[in-house]
C-alpha positions as CSV (number, residue, x, y, z in Angstrom):
1,M,103.3,78.7,87.9
2,A,102.5,81.9,86.4
3,T,100.0,80.3,83.7
4,L,98.6,77.9,86.5
5,F,98.1,80.4,89.3
6,G,97.4,83.6,87.2
7,S,97.0,86.9,89.2
8,Y,96.9,84.9,92.4
9,I,100.8,83.7,92.0
10,R,102.3,85.9,94.8
11,P,99.9,84.9,97.6
12,I,100.1,81.5,96.8
13,L,103.8,81.3,96.3
14,S,104.0,83.0,99.7
15,V,102.0,80.3,101.3
16,F,104.3,77.8,99.8
17,A,107.2,79.9,101.3
18,A,105.5,79.9,104.9
19,I,104.8,76.2,104.5
20,F,108.7,75.5,103.6
21,V,109.9,77.7,106.5
22,T,107.5,76.0,109.1
23,N,108.7,72.4,107.9
24,L,112.4,73.6,108.6
25,A,111.2,74.6,111.9
26,Y,109.3,71.4,112.7
27,T,112.4,69.5,111.5
28,G,114.7,71.3,113.7
29,I,112.6,70.7,116.6
30,K,112.1,67.2,115.9
31,T,115.9,66.6,115.3
32,D,116.9,68.6,118.6
33,M,118.7,71.2,116.5
34,S,120.5,73.9,118.4
35,L,119.7,77.7,118.3
36,P,122.5,78.4,115.5
37,Y,120.5,76.1,113.1
38,F,117.1,78.2,114.2
39,I,118.8,81.5,113.8
40,I,120.8,80.9,110.5
41,A,118.9,78.2,108.5
42,I,115.1,79.3,109.5
43,G,115.8,83.0,110.1
44,G,118.0,83.0,106.8
45,A,115.5,81.1,104.7
46,A,112.6,83.5,105.9
47,L,114.7,86.5,105.0
48,H,115.8,85.1,101.7
49,L,112.2,83.9,100.5
50,L,110.7,87.5,102.0
51,W,113.4,89.3,99.8
52,Q,112.1,87.3,96.8
53,M,108.5,87.9,97.3
54,C,108.9,91.8,98.0
55,T,111.3,92.2,95.0
56,W,110.1,89.9,92.4
57,N,108.4,91.4,89.3
58,P,106.2,88.5,87.8
59,E,106.1,90.5,84.5
60,D,109.8,90.5,83.9
61,D,111.2,86.9,82.6
62,A,114.6,88.3,83.5
63,D,113.8,88.8,86.8
64,S,112.0,85.7,87.5
65,I,114.7,83.8,86.1
66,A,117.3,85.6,88.3
67,K,114.9,84.9,91.4
68,W,114.9,81.3,90.5
69,K,118.5,81.0,90.4
70,S,119.0,82.7,93.7
71,N,117.2,79.5,95.2
72,G,120.6,78.1,94.9
73,N,122.0,80.7,97.6
74,L,118.9,79.5,99.8
75,G,120.4,76.1,99.8
76,Y,123.6,77.4,100.9
77,I,121.9,79.1,103.7
78,I,120.1,76.0,104.9
79,T,123.2,74.0,104.8
80,A,125.2,76.8,106.8
81,G,122.5,76.6,109.5
82,V,122.3,72.7,109.4
83,I,126.2,72.7,109.7
84,S,126.3,75.2,112.4
85,G,123.3,73.7,114.4
86,V,125.5,70.4,114.2
87,Y,128.9,71.3,115.1
88,L,128.3,74.8,116.8
89,P,125.6,73.9,119.4
90,D,127.0,76.1,122.2
91,L,127.5,79.2,120.1
92,F,124.6,81.2,121.3
93,K,124.5,79.6,124.7
94,L,124.4,82.0,127.6
């Protein structure tokens, strides 16, 4: 990606991250997910991707690999959001 996008890699990957989070929200709306899904899956994914973009050093190969490997944690966050959205729909109900 760094070779393909050059100096524009951070803005382009930020756009991809925003599209990904938007798609998660759209999917949650279309499937009538409950509030825990939106808080945990979407909020968690957004925070994780924001952390990646803010702390990533594209010049450091070790940091790039560590950020890439941390996407496994992103999968866990989304899975936790889906499970809580399905099985705990009344968790945040007032």
